[in-house]
C-alpha positions in Angstrom: -29.6 -47.1 -21.5 -27.4 -45.8 -18.6 -30.5 -46.0 -16.3 -30.8 -49.6 -17.4 -27.2 -50.4 -16.3 -27.7 -48.6 -13.0 -30.3 -51.2 -12.0 -27.6 -53.8 -11.5 -26.2 -57.0 -13.2 -28.0 -57.7 -16.5 -25.6 -59.9 -18.4 -24.8 -57.0 -20.8 -22.4 -54.8 -18.7 -19.4 -56.4 -20.3 -20.7 -55.4 -23.7 -20.5 -51.8 -22.6 -16.9 -52.4 -21.3 -15.9 -53.8 -24.7 -17.6 -50.9 -26.4 -15.4 -48.5 -24.4 -12.4 -50.5 -25.6 -13.6 -50.0 -29.1 -13.9 -46.3 -28.6 -10.3 -46.3 -27.2 -9.1 -47.9 -30.4 -11.1 -45.4 -32.5 -9.4 -42.6 -30.6 -6.0 -44.2 -31.3 -6.7 -44.3 -35.0 -8.0 -40.7 -35.0 -4.8 -39.5 -33.2 -2.5 -41.2 -35.6 -4.4 -40.3 -38.8 -4.6 -36.6 -37.9 -1.0 -36.6 -36.9 -0.1 -37.9 -40.4 -2.3 -35.3 -42.1 -1.3 -32.3 -40.0 2.4 -32.8 -39.3 5.5 -34.1 -40.9 5.0 -37.6 -39.5 5.8 -40.2 -42.1 2.6 -41.9 -43.3 4.3 -45.2 -43.6 5.1 -45.1 -39.8 1.4 -45.0 -38.9 -0.4 -46.7 -41.8 0.0 -50.3 -40.6 -1.0 -49.4 -37.1 -4.1 -47.6 -38.1 -5.3 -50.3 -40.5 -4.7 -53.0 -37.9 -6.6 -51.0 -35.3 -9.5 -50.5 -37.7 -9.6 -54.3 -38.4 -9.7 -54.9 -34.6 -12.6 -52.4 -34.3 -14.5 -54.1 -37.1 -14.0 -57.5 -35.5 -15.1 -56.4 -32.1 -18.2 -54.8 -33.6 -19.0 -58.1 -35.4 -18.4 -60.1 -32.2 -20.6 -57.8 -30.0 -23.4 -57.7 -32.6 -23.5 -61.5 -32.7 -23.5 -61.7 -28.9 -26.3 -59.2 -28.6 -28.4 -61.0 -31.2 -27.9 -64.3 -29.3 -28.8 -62.5 -26.1 -32.1 -61.4 -27.5 -32.9 -64.8 -28.9 -32.3 -66.3 -25.4 -33.8 -63.6 -23.2 -36.7 -62.6 -25.5 -38.0 -59.1 -25.7 -37.1 -58.2 -22.0 -33.9 -56.4 -22.9 -34.7 -55.4 -26.5 -34.6 -51.6 -25.9 -31.1 -51.8 -24.3 -29.9 -54.2 -27.0 -31.0 -51.9 -29.8 -29.3 -49.0 -28.1 -26.1 -51.0 -27.8 -26.2 -52.1 -31.4 -26.5 -48.5 -32.6 -23.8 -47.4 -30.1 -21.2 -49.9 -31.4 -22.1 -49.1 -35.0 -21.4 -45.4 -34.3 -18.0 -46.3 -32.8 -17.2 -48.4 -35.9 -18.1 -45.4 -38.1 -15.6 -43.2 -36.2 -13.0 -45.8 -37.0 -14.0 -45.5 -40.7 -13.8 -41.8 -40.6 -10.3 -42.0 -39.1 -9.4 -44.2 -42.0 -10.8 -41.5 -44.3 -8.4 -38.9 -42.7 -5.6 -41.4 -43.4 -6.7 -41.7 -47.0 -6.6 -37.9 -47.3 -3.1 -37.8 -46.0 -2.0 -40.7 -48.3 -3.6 -38.8 -51.3 -1.0 -36.0 -50.6 -3.4 -33.5 -49.0 -0.9 -32.5 -46.3 -1.8 -29.5 -44.2 1.3 -29.5 -42.2 2.5 -26.3 -43.7 -0.8 -24.5 -43.4 -0.8 -21.1 -41.7 -3.5 -22.3 -39.4 -1.7 -25.5 -38.4 -1.5 -24.6 -34.7 -5.3 -24.0 -34.7 -5.8 -27.3 -36.4 -3.5 -29.2 -33.9 -5.3 -27.5 -31.0 -8.7 -28.6 -32.5 -7.3 -32.1 -32.9 -6.4 -32.3 -29.3 -9.8 -31.0 -28.2 -11.6 -33.7 -30.2 -9.2 -36.4 -29.0 -10.0 -35.4 -25.4 -13.7 -35.7 -26.2 -13.2 -39.4 -26.8 -12.0 -39.8 -23.2 -14.9 -37.8 -21.8 -17.4 -39.9 -23.7 -15.8 -43.1 -22.5 -16.0 -41.8 -18.9 -19.7 -41.2 -19.2 -20.3 -44.6 -20.7 -18.8 -46.2 -17.6 -19.7 -43.6 -15.0 -23.1 -42.0 -15.9 -23.8 -38.5 -14.9 -26.8 -36.7 -16.5 -25.5 -33.2 -15.9 -22.1 -33.9 -17.4 -23.8 -35.7 -20.3 -25.9 -32.6 -21.1 -22.9 -30.3 -20.9 -20.8 -32.5 -23.2 -23.6 -32.9 -25.7 -23.9 -29.1 -25.8 -20.2 -28.6 -26.4 -20.1 -31.2 -29.2 -23.1 -29.6 -30.9 -21.3 -26.3 -30.8 -18.2 -28.0 -32.4 -20.4 -29.4 -35.1 -21.8 -26.0 -35.9 -18.2 -24.5 -36.0 -17.1 -27.3 -38.4 -20.1 -26.6 -40.7 -19.2 -22.9 -40.7 -15.6 -23.8 -41.7 -17.0 -26.0 -44.6 -19.1 -23.2 -45.9 -16.2 -20.8 -45.5 -14.0 -23.0 -47.7 -16.8 -23.6 -50.2 -17.1 -19.8 -50.8 -13.3 -19.1 -50.6 -11.5 -17.6 -53.6 -8.3 -19.6 -52.7 -7.3 -22.4 -55.2 -9.1 -25.7 -55.0 -5.9 -27.6 -54.0 -5.9 -25.4 -50.9 -9.6 -25.3 -49.9 -10.9 -28.8 -51.0 -8.7 -30.8 -48.6 -9.6 -28.5 -45.7 -13.3 -28.7 -46.5 -13.2 -32.5 -46.7 -11.2 -32.7 -43.5 -13.7 -30.6 -41.6 -16.5 -32.8 -43.0 -14.8 -35.8 -41.4 -14.3 -33.9 -38.1 -18.0 -33.0 -38.1 -19.1 -36.6 -38.6 -16.7 -37.8 -35.9 -18.1 -35.4 -33.4 -21.7 -36.2 -34.5 -21.0 -39.8 -33.9 -19.6 -39.0 -30.4 -22.9 -37.2 -29.7 -24.8 -40.2 -31.0 -22.9 -42.5 -28.7 -23.8 -40.2 -25.7 -27.5 -40.3 -26.8 -27.6 -44.1 -27.3 -25.9 -44.6 -23.9 -28.5 -42.5 -22.2 -31.7 -43.7 -23.8 -33.3 -47.2 -24.0 -34.4 -46.8 -27.6 -33.1 -45.0 -30.7 -33.1 -41.2 -30.4 -36.1 -39.7 -32.3 -35.6 -36.1 -31.2 -34.1 -35.1 -34.5 -34.8 -35.8 -38.1 -31.4 -37.3 -38.7 -31.1 -41.0 -39.3 -29.3 -43.4 -36.9 -27.8 -44.7 -40.1 -26.0 -41.5 -41.0 -22.5 -41.9 -42.3 
């Protein structure tokens, strides 16, 4: 898709700009939700903001999806590949918003990890993932194949590390109230990073990625 936008005005460039704005909102929700889970931040102080941001993400997705459908109905099949890619891209951003909400729900369920021995590691990892949002947004607006490949590789390595953490907690002898919230949290992190990779792929290909067996409709 990035090669499509390099060709010049198409009538769809503003959709990508709005998608970048959606991703910024998703990052905001992620930052606040993880802050509530990993620190002593009062959940009430961030709950309303996160839920309002999620509602804005959902509304933007609806508006863009409607606009893209209208675009295809007017332009015909000429732009169908790019439209399909954009539809999948904005869906993945919306899912990141949902996963941030899941982190908030985990915090509201009382699964605080603010006193965990590994809290500094968790906060460092949170900052790393937050920074990925910015890098993905940059590549959406300023395509660079080399940077895209390098970032995709880094994200894949993070996914593998998250899966290893999940397996570690599954086989841990620690009490369930300790390991279950951590395993669930790492599951959310893994899905967030996976969706960031999906956004990169959809923004670089004119049609849905078929290189892996995973579905574009993954959670």
